N, C-alpha and C positions, 0 to 999 in steps of 0.2 A: 708185125708188131701186135702185140698183145693188148687191146685197149683196156680190158680190167685193169691189166698192171699200169699202164699209163695214167688210170683214174686214179689207183691206189696212191701211186709217189706223186701226184699232183695233191691232189686232197691231203694226205699226210703233212704235206710240206705245207699247206696252206692252214691245216688244223696247227701246225706245231708255231706257224705264226702268229694265228689268230692267240692260243694260249699263252706265247710271250709276250704279247702286247695287252693282253688283259692282264695276267699277272702284275707287271710295270705298272700299269696305270692302277690297280688296287694295291701296290706297294707305294705309289704315290699318293693315293688321296687317304693313305691310312692315317697321315698326319696334319690331315687338315684340322686347323681349329675354327670356334665358333666364334669367338670373342672379339672385341677390339684388341688390335696387336699393340702393346706396349703399355696396357691397362691391366694386365695378368698380374697374378700374386705369385708368391713364391712357389707354392705347390703348384701351380699351372705352368711356368716355366719349368719345374723339373719335369713334370712329367712330358712338358713338349721336349724336352730334350732327350729322355729316355726314348719318346717315340721315334727322334730324329736316329738315333743311335740301333733302333732297332730295324728302321728303313735302311740304313746301311748295310747294316749285316745279312737283310735279304736281301740286296739288292747284291752284293758280293755273292752270296749262295747260288743267286739265277743267273750269272755269269760263271762262276763254276760248274753249273748244273748245266750249262749250255756244252761247255765243252765237252761232256762226255757224256749227252744226250746222242747226239750223231752217231 
């Protein structure tokens, strides 16, 4: 058994898992608001909806990318 290959295989898997979790967390944090909920003006609501749509598109892209990355 080649120890170098084993380390590369395990390290690659861990790196992929880490990057996937980091991207998912980044996408989730993208839509965090800093105001009080329910008191936002219409402009802020529109921006929040756009951000939510962008989050959904990014999540869908991540799912698609995972399919072809392996």
